[in-house]
N, C-alpha and C positions, 0 to 999 in steps of 0.2 A: 504494500500500500504506500502511496506517496501522499504527502501533505503539502498543501500550499497555504501560506498565511498572507493575507493582504493587509498592507500597512500604508498609512498616510492617505492623502486625499480626503474627500468627504465620504460620508456614509453612502450617498447617492453614487459617487464615482466607484467606490468599492463594490457596491451592489451591481453596478453596470458591468464591471470586469468579471465578477462572479457569474453573472447571467450569461456573459459572452462565453466563458469557459463551459458552462452547463449546456449552452446551445451547441457547442462544438462536440460535446461528448456526454450526452444525457445518460447513456447506458452505464457509464462507469464512474461518473463523478457525482459525489454528494457535496452539497453546500450547506454549511452550518453558519448562520448569521447571529453570532452571540452579541447581544446588545446590552445585557445587564448580567451581572452586577458591575459596579464601577471599579471596585478595589482590584488591583492587579493580582494579588495572591488568590483571591476568590475566583477571578476569571480564569487564571491558569489551572486551578484545581478543577473547575468545571470543564475546561477544554480537555484536560487530561482524561477525565471520565468519558467525554464524547469520543475521543480518539480510541480509547480502549473498547468502548461499546461498538464503535464502527468496525474496528479491527476484528473483534470477536464474532461479528456477524458474517465472517468469511468474505470480507471485502479486501483481503490482503493484496490482490492484484489491481485494485482500483484506487481511485484518488479521492481525497477529501479536501475541500476548499473551506478554509476558515476565513470568512470574509471580513471580519472586524477585529484585527489584532491591534490593540490600542496601548498595551503596557509592555514594559521590558520583560516582565515575568512570562507573559504569553509568548513573546518573541523567543525567549530562552527555551521555553518548552518546545516550540516548533523546531528549533534548531536541534535540541536534544533528541527529538524523535526522528531526526533525519530529514525534516521538512525544509522547504524553500520559502524564504520570505520574498514577497514581491512588493516593491514600493510603487504606489500608484502615481501617475502623472498628476501634477498639481501641487498642493501644499504638502510638504514632507512632514513626517511625524516629528513632533517636538521632543519626544522621549525615546524613540527607537532609531538608533543610528544605522545608516546604510553600511552593510558589511561587504567584504570582497565578493562573496559568492551569491549575494542577493541579486535579484533581477529587477529591472525597471520595466513597468508595463502600463499600457494605456488601453482604454476600451475601444479606441479607434482601430478598425480592422487591419489597416496596413501599418500600424505603428506610427510614431511621430518622433522625429529627431532621434535621441538615444533610447527612446522607450519602445519596447517590443509590442507588437499587436498581440491579441489573445492567442491566436493560433501558433505564432512563433514562440511565445512564452510557454504555452502548454507543451509544445513539442520539446522545448529545452528541458523542462521538468521531467517529462517521460524519458527522454534520452539519458538524463542523469540517473533516473531511477533504474533503468535497464542496466546501466554500467555497474551499479552497486549490487544488483541482484546477482 
């Protein structure tokens, strides 16, 4: 199973990217839009439970998009689980720094400047996932 965490931008922009991913691969991608709670530790704990539940449902070859990564604790959890953080075109996160292996993505189908389009970004994640398997 691969995990994608969407960071930065607005909720609407993150939802648009998640919807674009889902449109590309409805059969194998699940989207989880965590909006509450606000506390980072509580959010990370809830996301961990979601990841475990998703994995235990035999979705190990599929992907999970966590569309609202807002705290460093969540970002650390995604990284610890082998996931990929994608920073959304627009306002960067004020508390989650862009790391070397993170991707930059936009909802625009062909990408924009140094931001990948959804298809290219999803392809990159799947390629990374296959290499690890």
